[in-house]
C-alpha positions in Angstrom: 0.0 -0.1 0.0 2.7 2.5 -0.9 2.2 5.4 -3.2 3.4 5.2 -6.9 6.6 7.4 -6.4 7.7 5.8 -3.3 7.1 2.2 -4.7 9.0 3.2 -7.9 12.2 4.5 -5.7 12.0 1.3 -3.8 11.7 -1.0 -6.9 14.8 0.8 -8.3 16.9 0.7 -5.3 16.1 -3.0 -4.9 17.2 -3.7 -8.5 20.4 -1.7 -7.8 21.2 -3.8 -4.5 20.4 -7.0 -6.4 22.2 -6.7 -9.8 25.1 -8.7 -8.5 22.9 -11.8 -8.1 24.1 -15.0 -10.0 21.6 -16.3 -12.3 20.6 -19.9 -11.6 20.4 -22.7 -14.0 17.1 -24.3 -14.7 16.2 -27.4 -12.6 16.6 -30.9 -14.1 12.8 -30.7 -14.9 13.3 -27.7 -17.1 11.7 -25.3 -14.5 11.4 -22.4 -15.3 11.4 -22.6 -19.1 8.9 -19.8 -19.8 7.8 -16.5 -18.0 6.3 -16.8 -14.6 3.2 -14.6 -13.6 3.0 -13.1 -10.2 -0.6 -11.9 -9.6 -1.3 -9.0 -7.1 -3.7 -6.2 -6.5 -3.8 -2.6 -7.4 -0.6 -0.8 -8.4 1.0 1.3 -5.4 -0.1 -1.2 -2.8 2.0 -3.2 -0.4 0.7 -6.1 -2.2 2.1 -4.9 -5.4 5.5 -3.8 -3.9 5.7 -7.3 -2.5 5.0 -8.8 -6.0 7.5 -6.7 -7.6 10.1 -7.7 -5.2 9.5 -11.6 -5.8 9.5 -10.9 -9.5 12.6 -8.9 -9.5 14.3 -11.6 -7.5 13.1 -14.7 -9.5 14.0 -13.1 -12.7 17.5 -12.5 -11.5 18.0 -15.8 -10.0 16.7 -17.9 -12.7 17.3 -15.9 -15.9 13.5 -16.3 -16.8 11.2 -13.3 -16.9 8.8 -12.9 -13.7 6.1 -10.7 -14.6 3.6 -8.7 -12.2 0.0 -8.9 -13.3 -2.0 -6.2 -11.5 -5.6 -7.1 -11.0 -7.1 -4.3 -8.9 -10.7 -4.2 -7.4 -12.4 -5.9 -4.4 -9.5 -5.5 -2.1 -7.2 -8.0 -4.1 -9.9 -10.6 -4.3 -10.3 -10.3 -8.1 -6.6 -11.2 -8.8 -6.7 -14.1 -6.1 -9.9 -15.6 -7.9 -7.9 -15.6 -11.1 -4.9 -17.3 -9.4 -7.0 -19.8 -7.6 -8.2 -21.0 -11.3 -4.6 -21.1 -12.7 -2.8 -24.3 -13.6 -0.8 -25.7 -10.9 2.4 -25.8 -12.9 4.7 -23.3 -10.9 4.1 -20.7 -13.5 1.5 -18.7 -11.5 2.2 -17.2 -8.0 -0.3 -15.1 -6.1 0.4 -12.5 -3.5 -2.4 -12.5 -0.9 -3.0 -10.9 2.5 -5.5 -10.8 5.4 -8.2 -9.4 3.2 -7.8 -12.1 0.6 -7.2 -15.1 2.7 -8.4 -14.5 6.4 -11.6 -12.5 6.1 -12.9 -12.9 2.6 -15.2 -16.1 3.2 -16.9 -14.1 5.9 -17.5 -10.9 4.0 -18.1 -11.9 0.3 -21.0 -14.3 -0.6 -20.2 -16.4 -3.6 -16.5 -16.0 -3.3 -14.8 -17.8 -6.2 -12.3 -19.6 -4.2 -11.6 -21.2 -0.7 -8.6 -19.4 1.1 -7.3 -22.7 2.5 -8.2 -25.6 0.0 -7.4 -23.7 -3.3 -3.9 -22.6 -2.4 -0.5 -23.9 -1.6 1.2 -21.5 1.0 4.6 -20.7 0.0 6.0 -18.0 2.4 5.1 -14.9 4.4 6.9 -12.0 2.6 6.6 -8.9 4.9 4.6 -7.7 7.7 3.7 -4.1 8.2 2.2 -2.2 11.0 -1.1 -0.7 10.5 -1.1 3.0 11.6 -4.0 5.2 12.3 -3.6 8.4 10.4 -5.8 11.5 10.4 -5.9 14.6 8.2 -3.9 17.4 9.5 -6.9 19.6 10.2 -8.2 16.9 12.7 -7.8 18.8 16.1 -6.2 15.7 18.0 -2.5 15.0 18.6 -3.0 11.7 20.3 -5.4 8.9 20.4 -7.3 9.8 23.5 -7.9 13.4 22.2 -9.1 11.9 18.9 -11.4 9.5 20.6 -13.1 12.4 22.5 -13.4 14.5 19.6 -14.8 11.7 17.2 -17.4 10.9 19.9 -18.5 14.6 20.0 -19.1 14.3 16.3 -22.0 12.0 16.8 -20.8 9.3 14.1 -20.1 12.0 11.6 -16.5 11.0 11.1 -15.4 8.5 8.2 -12.5 6.3 7.6 -11.4 5.3 4.4 -9.9 1.6 3.2 -8.6 -0.1 0.2 -11.8 -2.2 0.3 -14.1 -4.5 2.5 -12.2 -7.2 4.3 -8.8 -5.5 3.8 -6.5 -4.9 6.8 -7.6 -1.3 6.7 -11.3 -2.2 7.0 -10.8 -4.8 9.5 -8.6 -2.5 11.8 -11.1 0.1 11.5 -13.8 -1.9 12.9 -11.5 -3.4 15.7 -10.8 0.4 16.4 -14.4 1.1 16.8 -14.9 -1.9 19.1 -12.0 -0.9 21.2 -12.4 2.9 21.5 -16.1 3.4 20.8 -15.1 6.1 18.3 -18.2 5.0 15.9 -16.2 5.8 12.6 -18.1 5.1 9.4 -16.4 3.0 6.8 -15.9 4.2 3.2 -14.4 1.5 1.0 -12.3 2.4 -2.0 -11.1 0.4 -5.0 -7.5 0.1 -3.6 -4.9 1.6 -1.4 -3.9 4.4 -3.6 -7.6 5.5 -3.9 -7.8 5.5 -0.1 -4.8 7.3 0.7 -5.7 9.9 -1.9 -9.0 10.5 -0.3 -7.6 10.9 3.2 -5.0 13.5 1.9 -7.8 15.3 0.1 -9.8 15.2 3.3 -12.6 13.3 1.5 -12.5 11.1 4.5 -11.0 12.5 7.8 -9.0 9.3 8.8 -7.7 5.7 7.5 -5.8 2.7 8.8 -3.1 2.4 6.5 0.0 0.0 6.3 3.3 1.8 7.3 4.7 1.2 4.0 1.9 3.3 2.4 1.7 6.1 5.1 5.3 6.8 5.6 6.0 9.1 2.8 2.8 11.2 3.5 3.7 11.5 7.0 7.1 12.7 6.3 5.7 15.2 3.8 3.2 16.3 6.5 0.1 15.3 4.3 -1.0 13.0 7.1 -0.8 12.8 10.7 -0.1 9.6 12.5 -1.6 8.9 16.1 -0.8 5.3 16.7 0.3 2.0 15.2 -2.1 -0.8 16.0 0.2 -3.1 17.7 1.5 -3.6 21.3 4.9 -2.5 20.5 6.4 0.4 18.6 7.1 -0.5 15.1 10.9 -0.3 14.1 10.2 1.6 10.8 8.1 4.3 12.6 9.9 4.7 16.0 8.3 8.1 16.8 4.7 6.7 16.6 3.4 5.5 19.8 2.1 1.7 20.2 -1.5 0.9 21.1 -0.1 0.3 24.7 1.3 3.6 25.0 -1.7 5.2 23.6 -3.9 3.5 26.2 -5.7 1.0 24.1 -3.7 -2.2 24.2 -6.4 -4.4 22.6 -5.9 -2.4 19.2 -3.7 -5.1 17.9 -3.6 -5.7 14.2 -0.9 -7.0 11.8 -1.0 -6.6 8.0 0.9 -9.3 6.5 1.5 -10.2 2.8 2.6 -13.6 1.7 3.0 -15.7 -1.6 0.8 -18.6 -2.6 0.4 -20.9 -5.5 -2.6 -22.7 -7.0 -3.8 -26.0 -5.0 -1.8 -29.1 -6.0 1.3 -27.1 -7.3 4.1 -29.7 -6.9 5.9 -29.7 -3.6 9.4 -29.3 -5.0 8.3 -26.1 -6.9 6.8 -24.8 -3.8 10.1 -25.4 -1.9 12.4 -24.0 -4.7 10.4 -20.7 -4.7 10.4 -20.7 -1.0 14.2 -21.1 -0.7 14.6 -18.2 -3.5 12.3 -15.7 -1.5 13.7 -16.5 1.8 17.4 -16.2 0.6 16.6 -12.8 -1.0 14.6 -11.4 2.1 17.3 -12.5 4.7 19.7 -10.2 3.0 20.9 -7.4 5.2 20.7 -4.7 2.6 17.3 -5.9 1.5 15.9 -6.0 5.1 17.3 -2.5 5.9 15.7 -0.9 2.6 12.4 -2.6 3.2 12.4 -1.6 6.8 13.2 2.1 5.8 10.0 2.0 3.6 7.8 0.5 6.5 8.1 -3.1 5.8 9.5 -5.7 7.8 10.8 -9.0 6.2 9.1 -12.0 7.6 9.9 -15.4 5.4 8.7 -18.5 6.7 8.3 -22.1 5.7 5.5 -23.2 3.8 4.2 -25.1 6.7 4.5 -22.4 9.2 2.9 -19.9 6.9 0.0 -22.1 6.3 -0.6 -22.4 9.9 -0.3 -18.8 10.5 -2.9 -18.2 7.7 -5.4 -20.5 9.5 -4.9 -19.0 12.8 -5.7 -15.6 11.1 -9.1 -17.0 9.7 -10.0 -17.9 13.3 -9.0 -14.5 14.7 -10.7 -12.2 12.1 -13.7 -14.5 11.8 -14.4 -13.4 15.7 -13.9 -9.8 14.9 -16.2 -9.8 11.9 -19.0 -11.6 13.9 -18.6 -9.3 16.9 -18.5 -6.2 15.0 -21.4 -7.2 12.9 -19.5 -6.3 9.6 -21.6 -7.0 6.5 
């Protein structure tokens, strides 16, 4: 969920840092011998950033082009539906997140895929903190001041999100449950649209990934009040945690991970996992992504699969308690 200029700079920097990578030969089964597609959501999102990182690294390591396929709309669900129907041959990879794989079944009737059954987990990629930001004209400099101000507005304040079921939406409803702030949800077609609306004061607040919010916070276009986690986020050390802000139950992690269609051969899953983990664990890459508000978090396929299942349980409870439709 980064803006276009920031994402472009980051992609360029990653390319500079990684041009020295050696190109690996094809495996004995000839994989890959044609371009690989990495499906993601709207341009300028953290999902898009993650997909471009994966595509860049696989292209460099394998000498075969990996192409990002942006499919904006429905908080990334449109692209994930396409990925679920793709051939399980290792030539389609999908970047998913909490909105596509943890809350989608609860919020979208007739969903065209099962988040667990229809995918092979490969690895988590990055975690980003969710930061609550307000337009600079909002007369509050900390979370308690904002809650008092919002309650005085009698439910007239709005928050924007990249779409129903995204981390921005779910965190907003968790925020309402915890603080009793009564913010009204305004969904947009992607992170770029949501952040633009907040900057223009079309909505007064939003819950953005740190990767999205950081350049706008630095430029003074948005004002951060809290990160929705119990400890401060390393990429935004000056923004208080939910514990420091006085609302410890406001705890939300925005993760972005890599999947393949169900029944993709295990040896291909493990090969992609190894390449991604090696890239993410490079000190320069870790530092670069952290400076942009993203914390690297590669896992084994098994650990990532278990985590996604736990996220389904967690956010199902929030959706039910908040009465989200």
